[in-house]
N, C-alpha and C positions, 0 to 999 in steps of 0.2 A: 334444839337438840335434834340431830339427824334421826330419821325413823329407824335405821338399822341399829344405831347405838341404843335407842330406847328398847327395841326388841331384845337385844343382847342382855341389857340390864334386867329386863323382865324375867328372862330365863335363868338369871343368876340369883334370884331371890331365894331365901332359905326354904320357904314353903314349896316353891316350884322344884328346887333341888331334891327335897324330901320325896315329893311325888314321883319325880323321875327315878330316884333310887328304888322306891317301892315298885314302880312299874318294871324296872329292869329285873328285880328279884322275882316278881311274879312271872315275867316272861322266861327267865332262866329256869324256874321250876317247871313251867309248861314244856319247855324244850326238852328237858331231861326226862319228863314223864313220857313224852312222845318217843324219845330215844329208847327208853326202857321197853316200851311196848313194841317198838320196831325190832329191837334185838331179840325180844322174847319170841316174836313171830318168826323172825329170820332163822333162829336157831332151833325152832320146833319146841321150845319150852312151853309155849302156848299153842294149842291146836297142832300137835305133832303130825307129821306125814300129810300135811295139807298144802299142796303147791300154791293154791290161791292166797292163803294167808302168808306164806313165805314171800310171795311177790309183793304183798301189801307191806310186809316188814321191810323189804328192800327199798320200797318207795319212801317209807317213813324215815329210815336211817339216812337215805340219800338226801332227803329234804333237810333233816337236822344238820347233817354235815355241811350242806351248802350254807345254811344260816350261820353256823358256827364259823365257817371260813370267812364269810362276809363281815361278821362282827368281831373277828378274832382280836383286833387291836383294842377293843373295849374291855374284854374279859380276860385277856392274857395275864395282867398283874394279879388276878385272883387265884390262878392255878397253884402257885407255890404255897400260899397260906393254907388253902384247902387241903392240899396233899400233905402239908406239914401236920395238920390235925390227924389225918389218917395214919401218918407215920407214928405219931405219939400213941394212937390207939393200938397199932400193931406192936409197939414196944411194950405197952402195958400188958397185952395178951402174952407176949413172949416171956415177960418177967413173972406175972402172977398166974398165968395159965387159964385165964378167962377174959372175955371181952367186956368193955365198959358198957356198951349199948345192950348187950344180952348176956348177963352173968351166967345163965344156964348153958350157954354155948361154950364148949371147952375145945378150943382148937389145938392142934399139935404145936408144941413150942417151936419145932423146927420150921413149920409152915409160917408161924407168926414172925419168927426171926427173919426168914427170907423175905416176907412181905415188908418188914421194917427196912431191910437193906434196899430192896427195890424201890419202895416209895421214897426212901431217903435220896436215892439216886435221881428220882423224878424231881424232887424238891431242888436238889443241887443244879440240875440241868435247866430248871425253869426260873431260877432266881434272877437271871439276867433280864427277864421280862418285867421285873419289878422296877428296874432303874432305867430301862431303855426300851425302845419300840421293837416290834418285829421287823427284821431287816430284809427279809426275802420271802418269796413264795414257799421256799423249803421250810422256813421257820413256821409259817402258817400251816402247811401240810403236816409237819411233824407234831405241832402242838394240838391240832384238831384230832389227828390220829391217836395221840397219846391220851387225850381226854376221853375219847370214845373207848379206847382199850381199857383204861382204868375203870370206867363205868361198866363196861362189859364184864370185867372181873367180878363185880359185885353180884352178877346174875348167875354165875356158874358155880358149881359145887366147890367147896374148899379142897385143898390139896392140889389145886391147879392154878398156877400163877402165870401161865404163858401170856395172857394179855398184858400184864404189867411188864413182863420181860420185853414184849414187843414195844411197849411205850418207851422203855428205857433205850431200846435200840434206835427207835425213830428220833428221839431227842438227842441221843448221842451222835447220830449222823449229822443232824442239823448243827449241833455245837461244833463238831469237827469242821464242817464246811464253813462255819462262821470264823473259826480260827484261821483257816486257809485264806479266806477273803480279807482278813483284817489288814495285812500288809498292803494289799491292793487298794483298800479304802484309804489308808493313811497316805500312800503314794499319790492317789488320785486327788486327795484333799490338798496336798502340798502343790500339786500341779495347778489345780484350780485357783489356789491362792496366789501362786506366781503369775498366772495368767491375768488375774484380777489386778495385781500390782502393775503389770505391764500395760494393761488397758488404761489404768488410772494415770499412768505417767505420760500417756500420749496427749 
């Protein structure tokens, strides 16, 4: 058996796959912990009015954004399910007047309903990544920006949903661009198919 095939089968063992999944989960938690710290320093929530800490926050956020952009194709399918859970929590708060995770927290029903609508839009705009890959750099940029924006919204006071609105806008632009490029991709696919047939017939 070739060495490459043996190595591939080794990495496909159930115990190895479980360890890889656990490692990805731990890495993801670490990334979002660093992102939270960076956003807190950048916005002045931690150590307000301190330029040095703000610059550290910029560096942390930039580093996390770079890692997210490089690994986007691995975690893109998880965005829609995670945002769906957040959408259901917002719907629960809009209907019953309190949150699942913190029953003592009583958000405005209007705020909860707007959060439900916006997060639902995020889910709708990221569902395509469940069944297909990221097709362009714009998709990667929009998805990373949306994830950072939604996470940022968790760190700011309630009654302010502008980061989630920004996430919807970014994903909407990427979706619109994908619709515009779709006929070009289909036309290009037909051309490449015709070219392949012509080459095969020679």
